[in-house]
Steps between C-alpha positions, in 0.01 A plus 500: 500500500474698822754414773393596852722655764436199724637264235808717451558513875462123528766444233727759661481321835562165334801609292635817658496678164398863464134599459541618139697188403227283653226689318681471166564128555137431591378698201732311266392171661133597473452450873673160519708509822733213411568649160559843656756350740677336206504835315665665799759222527584527129552871550759418764673257264515769230652747744756239607600433139505868401700622801724197543821699451404800711720586796354401837712693748218586739287277718442371851754299700332329796604245762309296755523191720262225600326504837773324699788679328658185359472612137531832326452610142583814305374593153559784260197557279625741237307738276580789266404813695502621859142619445391135486754385762362742759138407435344331802331234288832409338672466838208287623533281190872453573420421864253235386770329295738521795239338726473213252878462499517490880216248519599269214882533513552454124858404412562780250334772295364255243336298777355816653350604166337157477334530843124546517376858540174578688348628173491143368802516269873463563714780640664537159166526323373755750812711444416498130145603584637787707700618200174540310350703783800723558640524147856429618741211493507325840744230605635324808868584460618351830363239734697362791405293801679417821443234765649509849447475872393865499451714187434874511368712212549873449342728236670837460254793469406552137489128412819517292718287728438205731714258697479165673732392781514159669638406842584169668229561758239746621600865538324806634297681236720809528818298452356338189392835361838658575689233307251503213535879478878463508482272196276753327713806578852362459444260207744223600617270221522189719410367844864439601838431339416133445212609277732686260637316198872425522551666163369828642724469805804432280412803290485725807838367618650567159361854491626568852846368419529700177389815678760452776776446242395817318530679835866390512471202736727197438320192363534289817349780709236575237358150546440558872353844432260339249386252768430786738298681236308182431392484866386861477306416183327211678382746766354723232317244285391215731188539711631340819825701500358838399498776760152509655320811373368589847841455667800492268727387783362146474437262213154379406588150626611641836181706527289185447694307764469786748130561438374147436746268675856377448385199299283699261631547146382625161468208260393672177362808334340614176486853364282593200484851356365676193822706479 
């Protein structure tokens, strides 16, 4: 049967699939729109099964907050190639999932995948549909959310890295951005020393002590040297104690107090990267 361009365009708008894929689906379905949609979805399922073990090291990492800044979310929607990752439609698709996450606040990735998508299926099902359109494995590899008095989101240019930072109260937009960029650039491993597992602290002390002994220091002195090195390590790996990237003479915590008020503190952060 003859399939018109108008019919193909209608299916394309409804599903987001490519023009040729829509034409083939409509031809196979003999003009039946519902059947054509099912054909396109099955194609996505086949792609998902066929490429299930393929590496997905590319993608889009995006972050956003709700209108009043009390909740933020960050997702990493991974794919196989940077060609797909840099496509505007792919980034828009990722942004749509992020908007759902911010609005619905699902508890985890499984809950996010079960959320309703504007296309009439779940987020998980629409991701499978996208696999059929793009011919690549697609997956949400990370999803994190953060609640707080004030949450700030930052997306590093290139969409490969995003951060969230929360404060115990409102801060100037520039202050929020500065701290979020600090988390992106300096990759802290914890908010402060209390956020680091005791086992990791003990390990650092042990390493510091052994190193001091190897340098010829007596054991009783080596213990104190190890404690000093531990303090230095805290300054390197914890967000609040790191040297502020715009002024390394002050810590990030001190910068926040100076710029936003003595009672203002950082209460949490999240850093998600493709690397």
